[in-house]
C-alpha positions as CSV (number, residue, x, y, z in Angstrom):
1,X,145.8,29.4,-42.0
2,X,142.3,30.7,-42.0
3,X,142.6,34.2,-43.4
4,X,140.1,34.8,-46.3
5,X,137.3,37.2,-45.5
6,X,139.1,38.5,-42.4
7,X,140.2,42.1,-41.6
8,X,143.3,43.4,-43.2
9,X,145.6,46.0,-41.8
10,X,145.3,49.7,-42.6
11,X,149.1,50.1,-42.3
12,X,150.0,48.9,-45.7
13,X,151.7,51.2,-48.2
14,X,151.6,50.0,-51.8
15,X,154.6,51.2,-53.8
16,X,154.4,48.6,-56.5
17,X,155.2,49.8,-59.9
18,X,157.6,52.5,-58.8
19,X,161.2,52.5,-60.0
20,X,164.1,53.0,-57.6
21,X,167.7,54.2,-58.4
22,X,170.2,51.6,-57.2
23,X,169.7,47.9,-57.1
24,X,171.4,45.2,-55.0
25,X,171.9,41.7,-56.4
26,X,169.7,39.9,-58.9
27,X,167.3,37.1,-58.1
28,X,167.9,34.3,-55.7
29,X,171.6,34.1,-56.7
30,X,172.0,37.6,-55.2
31,X,170.6,36.5,-51.9
32,X,173.0,33.5,-51.8
33,X,176.1,35.6,-52.8
34,X,175.6,38.1,-50.0
35,X,174.8,35.1,-47.7
36,X,171.4,36.7,-47.0
37,X,172.8,39.3,-44.7
38,X,169.4,41.0,-44.8
39,X,167.2,38.1,-45.8
40,X,164.2,37.8,-43.5
41,X,165.0,40.8,-41.5
42,X,168.8,41.2,-41.0
43,X,170.2,44.7,-40.8
44,X,169.9,46.2,-44.2
45,X,171.7,49.3,-43.2
46,X,175.0,47.6,-43.4
47,X,174.4,46.3,-46.9
48,X,172.5,49.3,-48.3
49,X,174.5,52.0,-46.6
50,X,175.3,54.9,-48.9
51,X,172.9,54.1,-51.7
52,X,170.5,57.0,-52.0
53,X,167.9,58.6,-54.2
54,X,164.1,58.5,-54.3
55,X,161.9,56.1,-56.2
56,X,159.7,57.5,-58.9
57,X,156.2,56.4,-59.9
58,X,156.0,54.6,-63.2
59,X,152.3,54.6,-63.7
60,X,149.5,52.5,-62.2
61,X,150.6,49.0,-61.3
62,X,148.5,46.1,-62.6
63,X,148.6,43.1,-60.3
64,X,147.9,39.5,-61.2
65,X,145.2,37.6,-59.4
66,X,147.9,35.7,-57.4
67,X,149.6,39.0,-56.4
68,X,146.2,40.4,-55.3
69,X,145.6,37.4,-53.1
70,X,149.2,37.5,-51.7
71,X,148.8,41.3,-50.9
72,X,145.5,40.6,-49.1
73,X,147.1,37.7,-47.2
74,X,150.1,39.7,-45.9
75,X,147.7,42.5,-44.9
76,X,145.6,40.0,-42.8
77,X,148.7,38.6,-41.2
78,X,149.9,42.1,-40.4
79,X,146.6,42.8,-38.8
80,X,146.9,39.7,-36.7
81,X,150.4,40.8,-35.5
82,X,148.9,44.1,-34.5
83,X,146.3,42.5,-32.4
84,X,148.7,40.0,-30.8
85,X,151.4,42.5,-29.9
86,X,148.9,45.1,-28.7
87,X,147.7,42.5,-26.2
88,X,151.1,41.3,-25.2
89,X,152.5,44.9,-24.7
90,X,149.4,45.9,-22.8
91,X,149.9,43.0,-20.4
92,X,153.4,44.2,-19.8
93,X,152.2,47.7,-19.1
94,X,153.6,49.1,-22.4
95,X,152.0,50.5,-25.6
96,X,152.6,48.9,-29.0
97,X,153.2,51.2,-31.9
98,X,152.1,49.6,-35.2
99,X,154.6,49.4,-38.1
100,X,153.9,50.0,-41.7
101,X,154.3,47.3,-44.3
102,X,155.5,48.5,-47.7
103,X,154.8,46.4,-50.8
104,X,157.2,47.1,-53.7
105,X,158.4,45.6,-57.0
106,X,162.0,45.6,-58.2
107,X,163.6,48.0,-55.8
108,X,162.6,50.3,-53.0
109,X,164.0,53.3,-51.1
110,X,163.9,53.1,-47.3
111,X,165.6,55.0,-44.5
112,X,168.2,52.2,-44.6
113,X,169.0,52.8,-48.2
114,X,167.9,51.4,-51.6
115,X,167.3,47.7,-51.9
116,X,166.6,45.4,-54.8
117,X,164.1,42.5,-54.5
118,X,167.0,40.0,-54.1
119,X,167.6,41.3,-50.6
120,X,164.4,39.6,-49.6
121,X,161.9,41.0,-47.0
122,X,163.5,43.3,-44.5
123,X,162.7,45.6,-41.6
124,X,164.2,49.1,-41.4
125,X,164.4,50.5,-37.9
126,X,165.1,54.0,-39.3
127,X,161.5,54.4,-40.5
128,X,160.0,51.4,-38.7
129,X,158.7,49.9,-41.8
130,X,158.6,46.3,-43.2
131,X,159.5,46.0,-46.9
132,X,158.3,43.0,-49.0
133,X,158.4,42.3,-52.8
134,X,155.8,39.6,-53.2
135,X,157.9,37.8,-55.7
136,X,159.9,36.6,-52.8
137,X,157.2,34.1,-52.0
138,X,157.8,32.4,-55.4
139,X,161.4,32.0,-54.4
140,X,160.4,30.7,-50.9
141,X,158.4,27.9,-52.6
142,X,160.7,27.1,-55.5
143,X,164.2,27.8,-54.4
144,X,163.9,27.2,-50.6
145,X,161.3,24.4,-50.9
146,X,159.1,26.1,-48.2
147,X,155.6,26.3,-49.6
148,X,152.4,27.1,-47.8
149,X,150.6,30.2,-46.5
150,X,151.9,29.8,-43.0
151,X,155.5,29.8,-44.3
152,X,154.7,33.1,-45.8
153,X,153.1,34.3,-42.5
154,X,156.3,33.3,-40.7
155,X,158.3,35.7,-42.9
156,X,156.0,38.6,-42.0
157,X,156.0,37.7,-38.3
158,X,159.8,37.5,-38.2
159,X,160.0,41.1,-39.7
160,X,157.5,42.3,-37.2
161,X,159.6,40.6,-34.5
162,X,162.4,43.0,-35.5
163,X,160.0,45.9,-35.0
164,X,159.2,44.6,-31.5
165,X,162.9,44.5,-30.8
166,X,163.1,48.1,-31.9
167,X,160.3,49.1,-29.5
168,X,162.0,47.2,-26.7
169,X,165.4,48.8,-27.3
170,X,167.1,45.6,-28.4
171,X,167.9,47.0,-31.8
172,X,169.7,50.0,-30.2
173,X,171.6,47.6,-28.0
174,X,172.8,45.7,-31.1
175,X,173.9,48.9,-32.7
176,X,176.1,49.7,-29.7
177,X,177.7,46.3,-30.1
178,X,178.4,47.0,-33.7
179,X,180.3,50.1,-32.7
180,X,182.2,48.5,-29.8
181,X,183.0,45.0,-30.9
182,X,185.1,43.4,-33.6
183,X,183.3,42.0,-36.6
184,X,183.7,38.5,-35.4
185,X,182.3,39.2,-31.9
186,X,179.5,41.3,-33.4
187,X,178.3,38.5,-35.6
188,X,177.7,36.4,-32.6
189,X,175.3,39.0,-31.2
190,X,173.7,39.5,-34.7
191,X,172.9,35.8,-34.8
192,X,171.3,35.9,-31.4
193,X,169.4,39.0,-32.5
194,X,167.9,37.1,-35.5
195,X,167.1,34.1,-33.4
196,X,165.2,36.3,-31.0
197,X,163.1,37.6,-33.9
198,X,162.3,33.9,-34.7
199,X,161.3,33.5,-31.1
200,X,159.0,36.5,-31.3
201,X,157.5,35.1,-34.5
202,X,156.7,32.0,-32.5
203,X,155.0,34.1,-29.8
204,X,152.7,35.5,-32.5
205,X,152.0,32.0,-33.8
206,X,151.1,30.9,-30.3
207,X,148.4,33.5,-30.0
208,X,147.1,32.9,-33.5
209,X,146.7,29.2,-32.6
210,X,144.8,30.4,-29.5
211,X,142.3,32.1,-31.8
212,X,141.8,28.7,-33.6
213,X,143.1,30.2,-36.9
214,X,145.7,27.6,-37.6
215,X,145.0,24.6,-39.9
216,X,146.6,21.2,-40.0
217,X,150.2,21.5,-41.2
218,X,150.6,25.2,-40.6
219,X,153.2,24.8,-37.8
220,X,155.2,22.4,-40.0
221,X,155.2,25.0,-42.8
222,X,156.6,27.7,-40.6
223,X,159.3,25.3,-39.2
224,X,160.2,24.3,-42.7
225,X,160.6,27.9,-43.7
226,X,162.7,28.6,-40.6
227,X,164.9,25.7,-41.5
228,X,165.2,26.6,-45.1
229,X,166.7,30.0,-44.4
230,X,169.3,28.8,-41.9
231,X,172.8,30.0,-42.6
232,X,174.3,26.5,-42.8
233,X,171.6,25.3,-45.2
234,X,172.0,28.3,-47.5
235,X,175.8,28.2,-47.5
236,X,175.9,24.5,-48.2
237,X,173.6,25.1,-51.1
238,X,175.7,27.9,-52.5
239,X,179.2,26.5,-51.9
240,X,178.9,23.0,-50.7
241,X,179.9,23.7,-47.1
242,X,179.2,26.0,-44.2
243,X,181.4,28.6,-42.6
244,X,180.1,29.2,-39.1
245,X,182.2,32.3,-38.5
246,X,180.2,34.1,-41.2
247,X,176.8,33.2,-39.9
248,X,174.4,36.1,-39.5
249,X,171.1,34.5,-38.8
250,X,171.8,31.1,-37.1
251,X,171.6,27.5,-38.2
252,X,168.5,25.8,-39.5
253,X,168.2,23.9,-36.2
254,X,168.6,27.1,-34.1
255,X,166.0,29.0,-36.1
256,X,163.5,26.2,-35.9
257,X,164.2,25.7,-32.2
258,X,163.7,29.3,-31.2
259,X,160.6,29.7,-33.2
260,X,159.2,26.7,-31.5
261,X,160.1,28.0,-28.1
262,X,158.1,31.1,-28.8
263,X,155.2,29.0,-30.1
264,X,155.2,27.0,-26.9
265,X,155.5,29.9,-24.4
266,X,153.7,32.8,-26.1
267,X,155.3,35.4,-23.9
268,X,158.2,37.9,-24.1
269,X,159.8,36.1,-21.2
270,X,161.9,33.2,-22.3
271,X,163.2,34.8,-25.5
272,X,166.4,36.2,-24.2
273,X,168.7,34.6,-26.8
274,X,171.6,36.9,-25.7
275,X,172.1,35.2,-22.3
276,X,170.4,31.8,-22.6
277,X,172.5,28.9,-23.9
278,X,172.1,27.9,-27.6
279,X,169.3,25.3,-28.1
């Protein structure tokens, strides 16, 4: 992806170097143990729940050269999502409200509770912020075998997709399902909710391609990342087999398919994963 030298977003809050109270999990094993309930944007409120307290500054944070480049990269990607969704919302007669992206290390306090880095990147509808510990991208490359800058861009775009869902009222609808349905029935809607965020990430990628910002292999990197974080792939890696009844994000094939649908269409229409048949 062509990103160096381009405008970054002003909606980035850097909390790196601060210490938070309670942590969840520990490393990639923590993600697998909780079956990535909140990985790449799930609903952290369920997992973080009652954990509270505020983070405290621990002095100035000294970033490595790689971290500096990653921070600049996600800032540029966030700026791209702002431009794309402003345009898409304007076309639909709506106004897009830009989210804030929070960079943190170790743990972070959000309106959804306190999370450790093992939770992975997530979006909190309570404060309309995205949270990313940049160390996740090392895990994306090493543990999930999904290298490349556009794989990282997909992660940001997926989280922004959850913000779009919040603005459109889909997140509130899902919350109603949580209160009304059994856990088994609710999980089905949660999977479709996550697949819709993948579709919306694809919509963003469609418009980025239209600006001639994609490079050869970028689409394949995003599809590889979507596949790597499928519930079936992660569960098979953790326990040797998959349990479909416990899925929260969808299979690898579903995640790839819905991202690619969004990439092909580039509109809000066509992303109704709640009523359309599975791919």
